[in-house]
N, CA, C, O and the ligand as a Tripos MOL2 file, in Angstrom:
@<TRIPOS>MOLECULE
protein
  281   279    71     0     0
PROTEIN
NO_CHARGES

@<TRIPOS>ATOM
      1 N          87.5580   64.6440  110.3160 N.3       1 VAL1
      2 CA         86.7280   63.5340  109.8370 C.3       1 VAL1
      3 C          87.3240   63.0050  108.5450 C.2       1 VAL1
      4 O          87.5890   63.7610  107.6110 O.2       1 VAL1
      5 N          87.5290   61.7070  108.5060 N.am      2 ILE2
      6 CA         88.0550   61.0720  107.3050 C.3       2 ILE2
      7 C          86.8900   60.4660  106.5340 C.2       2 ILE2
      8 O          86.1880   59.5890  107.0370 O.2       2 ILE2
      9 N          86.6940   60.9350  105.3250 N.am      3 GLU3
     10 CA         85.6160   60.4030  104.5060 C.3       3 GLU3
     11 C          86.0590   59.1010  103.8510 C.2       3 GLU3
     12 O          87.1830   59.0070  103.3580 O.2       3 GLU3
     13 N          85.1940   58.1040  103.8430 N.am      4 PRO4
     14 CA         85.5530   56.8550  103.1630 C.3       4 PRO4
     15 C          85.6810   57.0690  101.6660 C.2       4 PRO4
     16 O          84.9430   57.8540  101.0710 O.2       4 PRO4
     17 N          86.5960   56.3870  101.0860 N.am      5 ARG5
     18 CA         86.7930   56.4800   99.6490 C.3       5 ARG5
     19 C          86.4690   55.1340   99.0360 C.2       5 ARG5
     20 O          87.1780   54.1510   99.2510 O.2       5 ARG5
     21 N          85.3980   55.0990   98.2740 N.am      6 ILE6
     22 CA         85.0030   53.8740   97.6110 C.3       6 ILE6
     23 C          85.4710   53.9550   96.1620 C.2       6 ILE6
     24 O          84.9770   54.7660   95.3790 O.2       6 ILE6
     25 N          86.4110   53.1190   95.8280 N.am      7 ILE7
     26 CA         87.0200   53.1470   94.5120 C.3       7 ILE7
     27 C          86.6670   51.8490   93.7860 C.2       7 ILE7
     28 O          86.8790   50.7660   94.3310 O.2       7 ILE7
     29 N          86.1420   51.9380   92.5860 N.am      8 PRO8
     30 CA         85.8630   50.7040   91.8400 C.3       8 PRO8
     31 C          87.0950   49.8140   91.7940 C.2       8 PRO8
     32 O          88.2070   50.2790   91.5420 O.2       8 PRO8
     33 N          86.8800   48.5300   92.0420 N.am      9 ARG9
     34 CA         88.0080   47.6110   92.1540 C.3       9 ARG9
     35 C          88.8840   47.6240   90.9050 C.2       9 ARG9
     36 O          90.1020   47.4740   91.0060 O.2       9 ARG9
     37 N          88.2860   47.8010   89.7400 N.am     10 ASP10
     38 CA         89.0990   47.7570   88.5240 C.3      10 ASP10
     39 C          89.9400   49.0170   88.3440 C.2      10 ASP10
     40 O          90.7420   49.1090   87.4140 O.2      10 ASP10
     41 N          89.7490   49.9980   89.2480 N.am     11 GLN11
     42 CA         90.5930   51.1940   89.1930 C.3      11 GLN11
     43 C          91.7330   51.1300   90.2070 C.2      11 GLN11
     44 O          92.5580   52.0400   90.2790 O.2      11 GLN11
     45 N          91.7750   50.0560   90.9840 N.am     12 VAL12
     46 CA         92.8460   49.8960   91.9520 C.3      12 VAL12
     47 C          94.0060   49.1950   91.2480 C.2      12 VAL12
     48 O          94.1370   47.9710   91.2720 O.2      12 VAL12
     49 N          94.8310   50.0170   90.6290 N.am     13 THR13
     50 CA         95.9340   49.4680   89.8490 C.3      13 THR13
     51 C          97.1970   50.2720   90.1260 C.2      13 THR13
     52 O          97.1590   51.3110   90.7860 O.2      13 THR13
     53 N          98.2770   49.7900   89.6250 N.am     14 GLY14
     54 CA         99.5380   50.5130   89.7110 C.3      14 GLY14
     55 C          99.9130   50.8680   91.1380 C.2      14 GLY14
     56 O          99.9820   49.9980   92.0060 O.2      14 GLY14
     57 N         100.1590   52.1620   91.3780 N.am     15 ALA15
     58 CA        100.6170   52.6210   92.6810 C.3      15 ALA15
     59 C          99.5450   52.4690   93.7520 C.2      15 ALA15
     60 O          99.8510   52.5500   94.9410 O.2      15 ALA15
     61 N          98.2900   52.2510   93.3510 N.am     16 LEU16
     62 CA         97.2280   52.0760   94.3330 C.3      16 LEU16
     63 C          97.2640   50.6810   94.9600 C.2      16 LEU16
     64 O          96.6740   50.4580   96.0170 O.2      16 LEU16
     65 N          97.9470   49.7590   94.3160 N.am     17 VAL17
     66 CA         98.0050   48.3950   94.8240 C.3      17 VAL17
     67 C          99.0560   48.3150   95.9250 C.2      17 VAL17
     68 O         100.2270   48.6250   95.7050 O.2      17 VAL17
     69 N          98.6290   47.9000   97.0960 N.am     18 ARG18
     70 CA         99.5420   47.7730   98.2350 C.3      18 ARG18
     71 C          99.5220   46.3290   98.7160 C.2      18 ARG18
     72 O          98.4990   45.6510   98.6280 O.2      18 ARG18
     73 N         100.6630   45.8620   99.2270 N.am     19 PRO19
     74 CA        100.6900   44.4830   99.7080 C.3      19 PRO19
     75 C          99.8280   44.3000  100.9480 C.2      19 PRO19
     76 O          99.7970   45.1600  101.8280 O.2      19 PRO19
     77 N          99.1440   43.1960  101.0060 N.am     20 ARG20
     78 CA         98.3300   42.8640  102.1630 C.3      20 ARG20
     79 C          99.1990   42.1560  103.1870 C.2      20 ARG20
     80 O         100.0610   41.3490  102.8370 O.2      20 ARG20
     81 N          98.9670   42.4640  104.4470 N.am     21 ALA21
     82 CA         99.7660   41.8640  105.5030 C.3      21 ALA21
     83 C          99.5260   40.3580  105.5760 C.2      21 ALA21
     84 O          98.4000   39.8870  105.4130 O.2      21 ALA21
     85 N         100.5790   39.6280  105.8180 N.am     22 THR22
     86 CA        100.4560   38.1840  105.9910 C.3      22 THR22
     87 C         100.6540   37.7970  107.4480 C.2      22 THR22
     88 O         100.3020   36.6880  107.8490 O.2      22 THR22
     89 N         101.2130   38.6980  108.2400 N.am     23 ASP23
     90 CA        101.4560   38.4360  109.6590 C.3      23 ASP23
     91 C         100.4510   39.2430  110.4860 C.2      23 ASP23
     92 O         100.4730   40.4730  110.4380 O.2      23 ASP23
     93 N          99.5710   38.5790  111.2420 N.am     24 PRO24
     94 CA         98.5690   39.3170  112.0330 C.3      24 PRO24
     95 C          99.1890   40.3450  112.9650 C.2      24 PRO24
     96 O          98.5710   41.3670  113.2630 O.2      24 PRO24
     97 N         100.3930   40.0840  113.4240 N.am     25 ARG25
     98 CA        101.0400   41.0230  114.3450 C.3      25 ARG25
     99 C         101.4850   42.2860  113.6310 C.2      25 ARG25
    100 O         101.7530   43.3040  114.2680 O.2      25 ARG25
    101 N         101.5640   42.2200  112.3160 N.am     26 ARG26
    102 CA        102.0030   43.3770  111.5310 C.3      26 ARG26
    103 C         100.8500   44.0280  110.8010 C.2      26 ARG26
    104 O         101.0630   44.9580  110.0220 O.2      26 ARG26
    105 N          99.6270   43.5620  111.0340 N.am     27 THR27
    106 CA         98.4740   44.0830  110.3090 C.3      27 THR27
    107 C          97.9570   45.3540  110.9650 C.2      27 THR27
    108 O          97.8370   45.4230  112.1880 O.2      27 THR27
    109 N          97.6480   46.3660  110.1440 N.am     28 CYS28
    110 CA         97.1020   47.6290  110.6190 C.3      28 CYS28
    111 C          95.8060   47.3780  111.3850 C.2      28 CYS28
    112 O          95.0210   46.5090  111.0050 O.2      28 CYS28
    113 N          95.5740   48.1310  112.4570 N.am     29 ARG29
    114 CA         94.4000   47.9280  113.3000 C.3      29 ARG29
    115 C          93.2970   48.9380  113.0320 C.2      29 ARG29
    116 O          92.2970   48.9590  113.7500 O.2      29 ARG29
    117 N          93.4550   49.7740  112.0150 N.am     30 ALA30
    118 CA         92.4340   50.7810  111.7280 C.3      30 ALA30
    119 C          91.1520   50.1210  111.2140 C.2      30 ALA30
    120 O          91.2000   49.1310  110.4850 O.2      30 ALA30
    121 N          90.0110   50.6850  111.6070 N.am     31 THR31
    122 CA         88.7290   50.1770  111.1350 C.3      31 THR31
    123 C          87.8820   51.3400  110.6350 C.2      31 THR31
    124 O          88.1490   52.5000  110.9510 O.2      31 THR31
    125 N          86.8650   51.0180  109.8570 N.am     32 ILE32
    126 CA         85.9310   52.0240  109.3710 C.3      32 ILE32
    127 C          84.5420   51.4000  109.3270 C.2      32 ILE32
    128 O          84.3920   50.2250  108.9930 O.2      32 ILE32
    129 N          83.5360   52.1860  109.6630 N.am     33 ASP33
    130 CA         82.1500   51.7250  109.6220 C.3      33 ASP33
    131 C          81.4490   52.3270  108.4040 C.2      33 ASP33
    132 O          81.4530   53.5410  108.2020 O.2      33 ASP33
    133 N          80.8550   51.4600  107.6060 N.am     34 LEU34
    134 CA         80.0970   51.9030  106.4390 C.3      34 LEU34
    135 C          78.7430   51.2210  106.4560 C.2      34 LEU34
    136 O          78.6640   49.9960  106.3700 O.2      34 LEU34
    137 N          77.6840   51.9940  106.5640 N.am     35 ASP35
    138 CA         76.3310   51.4400  106.4990 C.3      35 ASP35
    139 C          76.1620   50.2580  107.4430 C.2      35 ASP35
    140 O          75.5650   49.2460  107.0770 O.2      35 ASP35
    141 N          76.6810   50.3860  108.6460 N.am     36 GLY36
    142 CA         76.4850   49.3470  109.6450 C.3      36 GLY36
    143 C          77.4580   48.1930  109.5930 C.2      36 GLY36
    144 O          77.3900   47.2870  110.4240 O.2      36 GLY36
    145 N          78.3650   48.2080  108.6270 N.am     37 ARG37
    146 CA         79.3900   47.1660  108.5590 C.3      37 ARG37
    147 C          80.7320   47.7510  108.9790 C.2      37 ARG37
    148 O          81.0390   48.9030  108.6730 O.2      37 ARG37
    149 N          81.5190   46.9590  109.6740 N.am     38 THR38
    150 CA         82.8440   47.3900  110.0860 C.3      38 THR38
    151 C          83.8940   46.6660  109.2520 C.2      38 THR38
    152 O          83.8970   45.4390  109.1430 O.2      38 THR38
    153 N          84.7750   47.4570  108.6750 N.am     39 TYR39
    154 CA         85.8710   46.9030  107.8880 C.3      39 TYR39
    155 C          87.1810   47.2010  108.6080 C.2      39 TYR39
    156 O          87.3480   48.2530  109.2240 O.2      39 TYR39
    157 N          88.0950   46.2580  108.5160 N.am     40 ARG40
    158 CA         89.4020   46.4330  109.1280 C.3      40 ARG40
    159 C          90.4630   46.5260  108.0380 C.2      40 ARG40
    160 O          90.4610   45.7510  107.0810 O.2      40 ARG40
    161 N          91.3540   47.4720  108.1950 N.am     41 CYS41
    162 CA         92.4590   47.6050  107.2440 C.3      41 CYS41
    163 C          93.3290   46.3530  107.2890 C.2      41 CYS41
    164 O          93.5980   45.7980  108.3540 O.2      41 CYS41
    165 N          93.7570   45.9270  106.1120 N.am     42 GLY42
    166 CA         94.5750   44.7160  106.0400 C.3      42 GLY42
    167 C          95.9970   44.9780  105.6130 C.2      42 GLY42
    168 O          96.7410   44.0500  105.2950 O.2      42 GLY42
    169 N          96.3780   46.2390  105.6050 N.am     43 ARG43
    170 CA         97.7290   46.5400  105.1410 C.3      43 ARG43
    171 C          98.7810   46.2090  106.1850 C.2      43 ARG43
    172 O          98.5110   46.1840  107.3860 O.2      43 ARG43
    173 N          99.9750   45.9590  105.6990 N.am     44 GLU44
    174 CA        101.0960   45.6500  106.5850 C.3      44 GLU44
    175 C         101.6920   46.9290  107.1440 C.2      44 GLU44
    176 O         101.8000   47.9310  106.4370 O.2      44 GLU44
    177 N         102.0790   46.8980  108.4100 N.am     45 THR45
    178 CA        102.6890   48.0540  109.0530 C.3      45 THR45
    179 C         104.1800   47.8240  109.2390 C.2      45 THR45
    180 O         104.6780   46.7000  109.1910 O.2      45 THR45
    181 N         104.8710   48.9380  109.4520 N.am     46 ARG46
    182 CA        106.2990   48.8470  109.7680 C.3      46 ARG46
    183 C         106.4770   48.2640  111.1620 C.2      46 ARG46
    184 O         105.6350   48.4660  112.0360 O.2      46 ARG46
    185 N         107.5630   47.5490  111.3660 N.am     47 SER47
    186 CA        107.8230   46.9670  112.6860 C.3      47 SER47
    187 C         108.2340   48.0370  113.6890 C.2      47 SER47
    188 O         108.1260   47.8360  114.8980 O.2      47 SER47
    189 N         108.7080   49.1830  113.1800 N.am     48 THR48
    190 CA        109.2240   50.2120  114.0760 C.3      48 THR48
    191 C         108.1180   50.9810  114.7860 C.2      48 THR48
    192 O         108.1520   51.1300  116.0070 O.2      48 THR48
    193 N         107.1280   51.4760  114.0250 N.am     49 ASP49
    194 CA        106.1030   52.3120  114.6450 C.3      49 ASP49
    195 C         104.6870   51.7770  114.4410 C.2      49 ASP49
    196 O         103.7160   52.4390  114.8070 O.2      49 ASP49
    197 N         104.5640   50.5860  113.8610 N.am     50 ARG50
    198 CA        103.2520   49.9410  113.6720 C.3      50 ARG50
    199 C         102.3170   50.7650  112.8060 C.2      50 ARG50
    200 O         101.0970   50.6700  112.9420 O.2      50 ARG50
    201 N         102.8770   51.5730  111.9160 N.am     51 LEU51
    202 CA        102.0630   52.3740  111.0120 C.3      51 LEU51
    203 C         102.4530   52.0470  109.5740 C.2      51 LEU51
    204 O         103.4330   51.3440  109.3270 O.2      51 LEU51
    205 N         101.6740   52.5650  108.6370 N.am     52 HIS52
    206 CA        102.0380   52.4700  107.2250 C.3      52 HIS52
    207 C         101.7490   53.8080  106.5710 C.2      52 HIS52
    208 O         100.9700   54.6100  107.0860 O.2      52 HIS52
    209 N         102.3790   54.0390  105.4430 N.am     53 ASP53
    210 CA        102.1320   55.2660  104.7010 C.3      53 ASP53
    211 C         100.8710   55.1050  103.8630 C.2      53 ASP53
    212 O         100.4190   53.9910  103.6000 O.2      53 ASP53
    213 N         100.3110   56.2450  103.4490 N.am     54 GLY54
    214 CA         99.1910   56.2020  102.5270 C.3      54 GLY54
    215 C          97.8830   55.8300  103.1870 C.2      54 GLY54
    216 O          97.7340   55.9210  104.4060 O.2      54 GLY54
    217 N          96.9410   55.4110  102.3660 N.am     55 ILE55
    218 CA         95.5850   55.1880  102.8530 C.3      55 ILE55
    219 C          95.3910   53.7520  103.3300 C.2      55 ILE55
    220 O          96.1540   52.8500  102.9820 O.2      55 ILE55
    221 N          94.3450   53.5660  104.1410 N.am     56 HIS56
    222 CA         93.9910   52.2330  104.6100 C.3      56 HIS56
    223 C          93.2460   51.4880  103.5010 C.2      56 HIS56
    224 O          92.5880   52.0960  102.6580 O.2      56 HIS56
    225 N          93.3620   50.1810  103.5220 N.am     57 ASP57
    226 CA         92.7060   49.3490  102.5110 C.3      57 ASP57
    227 C          92.1680   48.0980  103.1800 C.2      57 ASP57
    228 O          92.9160   47.3200  103.7710 O.2      57 ASP57
    229 N          90.8520   47.9170  103.0770 N.am     58 ALA58
    230 CA         90.2290   46.7470  103.7040 C.3      58 ALA58
    231 C          90.3140   45.5070  102.8130 C.2      58 ALA58
    232 O          89.9350   44.4170  103.2430 O.2      58 ALA58
    233 N          90.7960   45.6530  101.6050 N.am     59 TYR59
    234 CA         90.8460   44.5270  100.6560 C.3      59 TYR59
    235 C          89.4840   43.8570  100.5680 C.2      59 TYR59
    236 O          89.3680   42.6320  100.5300 O.2      59 TYR59
    237 N          88.4660   44.6930  100.5370 N.am     60 ALA60
    238 CA         87.1000   44.1800  100.4690 C.3      60 ALA60
    239 C          86.2760   45.1210   99.6170 C.2      60 ALA60
    240 O          86.6580   46.2660   99.3700 O.2      60 ALA60
    241 N          85.1370   44.6130   99.1710 N.am     61 GLU61
    242 CA         84.2040   45.4400   98.4420 C.3      61 GLU61
    243 C          82.9900   45.6950   99.3210 C.2      61 GLU61
    244 O          82.6790   44.9100  100.2180 O.2      61 GLU61
    245 N          82.3100   46.7990   99.0520 N.am     62 HIS62
    246 CA         81.1880   47.1860   99.8850 C.3      62 HIS62
    247 C          79.8550   46.9670   99.1810 C.2      62 HIS62
    248 O          78.9630   47.8130   99.2350 O.2      62 HIS62
    249 N          79.7350   45.8260   98.5240 N.am     63 GLY63
    250 CA         78.4610   45.4680   97.9390 C.3      63 GLY63
    251 C          78.1240   46.1620   96.6440 C.2      63 GLY63
    252 O          77.0890   45.8800   96.0410 O.2      63 GLY63
    253 N          78.9860   47.0730   96.2010 N.am     64 ASP64
    254 CA         78.7120   47.7850   94.9590 C.3      64 ASP64
    255 C          79.9060   47.7170   94.0070 C.2      64 ASP64
    256 O          80.0150   48.4970   93.0610 O.2      64 ASP64
    257 N          80.7910   46.7690   94.2810 N.am     65 GLY65
    258 CA         81.9720   46.6300   93.4250 C.3      65 GLY65
    259 C          83.0710   47.5950   93.7630 C.2      65 GLY65
    260 O          84.1130   47.5980   93.1070 O.2      65 GLY65
    261 N          82.8640   48.4340   94.7920 N.am     66 GLY66
    262 CA         83.8750   49.4130   95.1750 C.3      66 GLY66
    263 C          84.8380   48.8410   96.1910 C.2      66 GLY66
    264 O          84.4480   48.0820   97.0780 O.2      66 GLY66
    265 N          86.1030   49.2110   96.0530 N.am     67 ALA67
    266 CA         87.1130   48.8060   97.0330 C.3      67 ALA67
    267 C          87.0170   49.7380   98.2370 C.2      67 ALA67
    268 O          86.9580   50.9580   98.0820 O.2      67 ALA67
    269 N          87.0020   49.1590   99.4400 N.am     68 VAL68
    270 CA         86.9090   49.9700  100.6560 C.3      68 VAL68
    271 C          88.3010   50.4480  101.0340 C.2      68 VAL68
    272 O          89.1070   49.7010  101.5890 O.2      68 VAL68
    273 N          88.5610   51.6960  100.7250 N.am     69 ARG69
    274 CA         89.8550   52.3210  101.0360 C.3      69 ARG69
    275 C          89.5690   53.6850  101.6100 C.2      69 ARG69
    276 O          88.6680   54.3840  101.1470 O.2      69 ARG69
    277 N          90.3350   54.0720  102.6240 N.am     70 TRP70
    278 CA         90.0710   55.3690  103.2550 C.3      70 TRP70
    279 C          91.3220   55.9650  103.8480 C.2      70 TRP70
    280 O          91.2760   57.0560  104.4180 O.2      70 TRP70
    281 ZN         95.7900   50.7740  107.5500 Zn       71 ZN71
@<TRIPOS>BOND
     1     1     2 1
     2     2     3 1
     3     3     4 2
     4     3     5 am
     5     5     6 1
     6     6     7 1
     7     7     8 2
     8     7     9 am
     9     9    10 1
    10    10    11 1
    11    11    12 2
    12    11    13 am
    13    13    14 1
    14    14    15 1
    15    15    16 2
    16    15    17 am
    17    17    18 1
    18    18    19 1
    19    19    20 2
    20    19    21 am
    21    21    22 1
    22    22    23 1
    23    23    24 2
    24    23    25 am
    25    25    26 1
    26    26    27 1
    27    27    28 2
    28    27    29 am
    29    29    30 1
    30    30    31 1
    31    31    32 2
    32    31    33 am
    33    33    34 1
    34    34    35 1
    35    35    36 2
    36    35    37 am
    37    37    38 1
    38    38    39 1
    39    39    40 2
    40    39    41 am
    41    41    42 1
    42    42    43 1
    43    43    44 2
    44    43    45 am
    45    45    46 1
    46    46    47 1
    47    47    48 2
    48    47    49 am
    49    49    50 1
    50    50    51 1
    51    51    52 2
    52    51    53 am
    53    53    54 1
    54    54    55 1
    55    55    56 2
    56    55    57 am
    57    57    58 1
    58    58    59 1
    59    59    60 2
    60    59    61 am
    61    61    62 1
    62    62    63 1
    63    63    64 2
    64    63    65 am
    65    65    66 1
    66    66    67 1
    67    67    68 2
    68    67    69 am
    69    69    70 1
    70    70    71 1
    71    71    72 2
    72    71    73 am
    73    73    74 1
    74    74    75 1
    75    75    76 2
    76    75    77 am
    77    77    78 1
    78    78    79 1
    79    79    80 2
    80    79    81 am
    81    81    82 1
    82    82    83 1
    83    83    84 2
    84    83    85 am
    85    85    86 1
    86    86    87 1
    87    87    88 2
    88    87    89 am
    89    89    90 1
    90    90    91 1
    91    91    92 2
    92    91    93 am
    93    93    94 1
    94    94    95 1
    95    95    96 2
    96    95    97 am
    97    97    98 1
    98    98    99 1
    99    99   100 2
   100    99   101 am
   101   101   102 1
   102   102   103 1
   103   103   104 2
   104   103   105 am
   105   105   106 1
   106   106   107 1
   107   107   108 2
   108   107   109 am
   109   109   110 1
   110   110   111 1
   111   111   112 2
   112   111   113 am
   113   113   114 1
   114   114   115 1
   115   115   116 2
   116   115   117 am
   117   117   118 1
   118   118   119 1
   119   119   120 2
   120   119   121 am
   121   121   122 1
   122   122   123 1
   123   123   124 2
   124   123   125 am
   125   125   126 1
   126   126   127 1
   127   127   128 2
   128   127   129 am
   129   129   130 1
   130   130   131 1
   131   131   132 2
   132   131   133 am
   133   133   134 1
   134   134   135 1
   135   135   136 2
   136   135   137 am
   137   137   138 1
   138   138   139 1
   139   139   140 2
   140   139   141 am
   141   141   142 1
   142   142   143 1
   143   143   144 2
   144   143   145 am
   145   145   146 1
   146   146   147 1
   147   147   148 2
   148   147   149 am
   149   149   150 1
   150   150   151 1
   151   151   152 2
   152   151   153 am
   153   153   154 1
   154   154   155 1
   155   155   156 2
   156   155   157 am
   157   157   158 1
   158   158   159 1
   159   159   160 2
   160   159   161 am
   161   161   162 1
   162   162   163 1
   163   163   164 2
   164   163   165 am
   165   165   166 1
   166   166   167 1
   167   167   168 2
   168   167   169 am
   169   169   170 1
   170   170   171 1
   171   171   172 2
   172   171   173 am
   173   173   174 1
   174   174   175 1
   175   175   176 2
   176   175   177 am
   177   177   178 1
   178   178   179 1
   179   179   180 2
   180   179   181 am
   181   181   182 1
   182   182   183 1
   183   183   184 2
   184   183   185 am
   185   185   186 1
   186   186   187 1
   187   187   188 2
   188   187   189 am
   189   189   190 1
   190   190   191 1
   191   191   192 2
   192   191   193 am
   193   193   194 1
   194   194   195 1
   195   195   196 2
   196   195   197 am
   197   197   198 1
   198   198   199 1
   199   199   200 2
   200   199   201 am
   201   201   202 1
   202   202   203 1
   203   203   204 2
   204   203   205 am
   205   205   206 1
   206   206   207 1
   207   207   208 2
   208   207   209 am
   209   209   210 1
   210   210   211 1
   211   211   212 2
   212   211   213 am
   213   213   214 1
   214   214   215 1
   215   215   216 2
   216   215   217 am
   217   217   218 1
   218   218   219 1
   219   219   220 2
   220   219   221 am
   221   221   222 1
   222   222   223 1
   223   223   224 2
   224   223   225 am
   225   225   226 1
   226   226   227 1
   227   227   228 2
   228   227   229 am
   229   229   230 1
   230   230   231 1
   231   231   232 2
   232   231   233 am
   233   233   234 1
   234   234   235 1
   235   235   236 2
   236   235   237 am
   237   237   238 1
   238   238   239 1
   239   239   240 2
   240   239   241 am
   241   241   242 1
   242   242   243 1
   243   243   244 2
   244   243   245 am
   245   245   246 1
   246   246   247 1
   247   247   248 2
   248   247   249 am
   249   249   250 1
   250   250   251 1
   251   251   252 2
   252   251   253 am
   253   253   254 1
   254   254   255 1
   255   255   256 2
   256   255   257 am
   257   257   258 1
   258   258   259 1
   259   259   260 2
   260   259   261 am
   261   261   262 1
   262   262   263 1
   263   263   264 2
   264   263   265 am
   265   265   266 1
   266   266   267 1
   267   267   268 2
   268   267   269 am
   269   269   270 1
   270   270   271 1
   271   271   272 2
   272   271   273 am
   273   273   274 1
   274   274   275 1
   275   275   276 2
   276   275   277 am
   277   277   278 1
   278   278   279 1
   279   279   280 2
@<TRIPOS>SUBSTRUCTURE
     1 VAL1         2 RESIDUE 1 A VAL
     2 ILE2         6 RESIDUE 1 A ILE
     3 GLU3        10 RESIDUE 1 A GLU
     4 PRO4        14 RESIDUE 1 A PRO
     5 ARG5        18 RESIDUE 1 A ARG
     6 ILE6        22 RESIDUE 1 A ILE
     7 ILE7        26 RESIDUE 1 A ILE
     8 PRO8        30 RESIDUE 1 A PRO
     9 ARG9        34 RESIDUE 1 A ARG
    10 ASP10       38 RESIDUE 1 A ASP
    11 GLN11       42 RESIDUE 1 A GLN
    12 VAL12       46 RESIDUE 1 A VAL
    13 THR13       50 RESIDUE 1 A THR
    14 GLY14       54 RESIDUE 1 A GLY
    15 ALA15       58 RESIDUE 1 A ALA
    16 LEU16       62 RESIDUE 1 A LEU
    17 VAL17       66 RESIDUE 1 A VAL
    18 ARG18       70 RESIDUE 1 A ARG
    19 PRO19       74 RESIDUE 1 A PRO
    20 ARG20       78 RESIDUE 1 A ARG
    21 ALA21       82 RESIDUE 1 A ALA
    22 THR22       86 RESIDUE 1 A THR
    23 ASP23       90 RESIDUE 1 A ASP
    24 PRO24       94 RESIDUE 1 A PRO
    25 ARG25       98 RESIDUE 1 A ARG
    26 ARG26      102 RESIDUE 1 A ARG
    27 THR27      106 RESIDUE 1 A THR
    28 CYS28      110 RESIDUE 1 A CYS
    29 ARG29      114 RESIDUE 1 A ARG
    30 ALA30      118 RESIDUE 1 A ALA
    31 THR31      122 RESIDUE 1 A THR
    32 ILE32      126 RESIDUE 1 A ILE
    33 ASP33      130 RESIDUE 1 A ASP
    34 LEU34      134 RESIDUE 1 A LEU
    35 ASP35      138 RESIDUE 1 A ASP
    36 GLY36      142 RESIDUE 1 A GLY
    37 ARG37      146 RESIDUE 1 A ARG
    38 THR38      150 RESIDUE 1 A THR
    39 TYR39      154 RESIDUE 1 A TYR
    40 ARG40      158 RESIDUE 1 A ARG
    41 CYS41      162 RESIDUE 1 A CYS
    42 GLY42      166 RESIDUE 1 A GLY
    43 ARG43      170 RESIDUE 1 A ARG
    44 GLU44      174 RESIDUE 1 A GLU
    45 THR45      178 RESIDUE 1 A THR
    46 ARG46      182 RESIDUE 1 A ARG
    47 SER47      186 RESIDUE 1 A SER
    48 THR48      190 RESIDUE 1 A THR
    49 ASP49      194 RESIDUE 1 A ASP
    50 ARG50      198 RESIDUE 1 A ARG
    51 LEU51      202 RESIDUE 1 A LEU
    52 HIS52      206 RESIDUE 1 A HIS
    53 ASP53      210 RESIDUE 1 A ASP
    54 GLY54      214 RESIDUE 1 A GLY
    55 ILE55      218 RESIDUE 1 A ILE
    56 HIS56      222 RESIDUE 1 A HIS
    57 ASP57      226 RESIDUE 1 A ASP
    58 ALA58      230 RESIDUE 1 A ALA
    59 TYR59      234 RESIDUE 1 A TYR
    60 ALA60      238 RESIDUE 1 A ALA
    61 GLU61      242 RESIDUE 1 A GLU
    62 HIS62      246 RESIDUE 1 A HIS
    63 GLY63      250 RESIDUE 1 A GLY
    64 ASP64      254 RESIDUE 1 A ASP
    65 GLY65      258 RESIDUE 1 A GLY
    66 GLY66      262 RESIDUE 1 A GLY
    67 ALA67      266 RESIDUE 1 A ALA
    68 VAL68      270 RESIDUE 1 A VAL
    69 ARG69      274 RESIDUE 1 A ARG
    70 TRP70      278 RESIDUE 1 A TRP
    71 ZN71       281 GROUP 0 **** ****
């Protein structure tokens, strides 16, 4: 079980900042459900295996100022 990690947006700095995918075909397909809402990861994947390193990032907040990352 992967627990969601809600990180305050102002703490998402430095190495935590990852580029968001600009090509839908390269966008990660992982999703997470939080309190009845579904978030989709927006990170860019490698063209070779369609995966990315590190954690998923929805580039969204969950109503409490937290960044939805898991
Ligand atoms: Zn992802």
